[in-house]
C-alpha positions as CSV (number, residue, x, y, z in Angstrom):
1,M,84.4,43.4,12.5
2,T,86.0,41.7,9.4
3,R,86.4,38.0,9.1
4,R,89.6,36.5,7.7
5,R,89.2,33.7,5.1
6,V,91.3,30.5,6.1
7,D,93.3,29.7,3.1
8,V,92.6,25.8,3.1
9,E,95.8,25.1,0.8
10,A,97.7,26.5,4.1
11,V,96.0,24.5,6.3
12,G,95.9,21.2,4.6
13,P,98.4,19.5,6.6
14,W,96.5,19.8,9.3
15,L,92.9,19.2,7.9
16,V,91.6,15.7,7.3
17,E,88.5,15.4,4.8
18,V,87.3,11.8,4.7
19,P,84.5,10.9,2.6
20,L,81.2,10.2,4.1
21,Q,81.2,6.7,2.6
22,A,84.9,5.5,3.5
23,E,85.0,2.2,5.5
24,G,87.5,2.3,8.3
25,P,89.6,2.3,9.7
26,L,91.7,4.8,8.5
27,P,95.2,4.3,8.8
28,W,96.1,7.4,11.9
29,R,99.3,6.0,12.5
30,D,100.5,7.5,8.7
31,L,99.5,10.9,9.6
32,F,101.3,10.9,13.0
33,P,104.7,9.5,12.1
34,G,107.0,9.0,15.1
35,L,104.1,9.4,17.6
36,A,103.0,6.8,20.2
37,G,100.4,5.6,22.3
38,P,96.5,5.9,21.3
39,V,95.1,8.7,19.4
40,V,93.8,11.3,21.6
41,L,90.0,12.4,20.2
42,E,88.2,15.6,20.9
43,L,84.4,15.4,19.6
44,G,83.3,18.6,18.5
45,C,86.6,20.2,18.7
46,G,84.6,23.6,17.4
47,Y,87.7,26.3,16.9
48,G,90.0,24.4,18.3
49,L,91.3,25.8,21.3
50,F,91.2,22.8,23.5
51,L,92.5,20.9,20.7
52,R,95.6,23.1,20.1
53,D,96.6,23.8,23.8
54,L,96.2,19.8,24.8
55,A,98.4,18.9,21.9
56,A,100.9,21.8,23.2
57,L,100.8,19.9,26.7
58,Q,101.4,16.6,25.0
59,P,103.6,17.1,22.0
60,E,104.2,12.9,22.4
61,R,100.8,11.7,21.6
62,P,98.4,12.3,18.4
63,H,95.6,14.2,18.8
64,L,92.9,14.5,16.5
65,G,89.5,16.7,16.8
66,V,86.3,15.3,15.1
67,E,84.2,18.5,13.7
68,R,81.1,18.4,11.6
69,D,81.0,22.4,10.5
70,R,83.5,23.0,8.0
71,G,83.9,26.4,8.5
72,A,84.6,25.7,12.5
73,A,87.2,23.1,11.3
74,L,89.3,25.0,9.0
75,R,89.5,27.7,12.0
76,A,90.5,25.1,14.3
77,A,92.8,23.9,11.1
78,R,94.2,27.4,10.9
79,K,95.1,27.5,15.0
80,L,96.9,24.5,14.7
81,M,98.9,25.4,11.6
82,L,100.1,29.2,13.6
83,A,100.9,26.7,16.7
84,Q,102.7,24.2,13.9
85,A,101.2,21.6,16.2
86,A,102.9,18.4,14.2
87,N,100.9,16.3,16.8
88,A,97.5,17.5,16.0
89,K,94.6,17.4,13.1
90,V,90.9,17.9,12.4
91,V,88.8,15.7,11.2
92,V,85.8,17.2,9.1
93,G,82.7,14.9,9.9
94,D,80.1,13.5,12.4
95,A,81.4,12.5,15.9
96,F,79.3,9.4,15.7
97,W,80.2,8.7,11.5
98,A,83.5,9.0,13.0
99,L,83.6,6.5,15.9
100,N,81.8,4.2,14.3
101,R,83.5,4.5,10.7
102,L,87.5,5.2,11.0
103,F,88.9,3.9,14.2
104,A,89.6,0.2,15.0
105,P,88.6,-0.8,18.4
106,G,91.4,0.4,21.0
107,E,92.7,3.2,18.9
108,V,91.2,5.9,20.5
109,G,92.0,6.9,24.5
């Protein structure tokens, strides 16, 4: 079985890499123009299968996966790219870090 390398430039629009020292909250609404409601957050999104499918079922809501393994996050971003999921992105980072640093109270649901 051969593994395909994920083209980081190609998946760029679906991948969010935030420096660990970033102080939040970050402007998530800027990543999802025209979408309403709180961000649907999946912690530990792995290879992105559930994230991709849920985003397809709820195209009016912004979806954000958080995955600490960069390789898995790249594969998840590739799945979102292939699905052309304009309402979903993957953040490379730890879930505890993301919840405590990147979101304002009431911003995720």
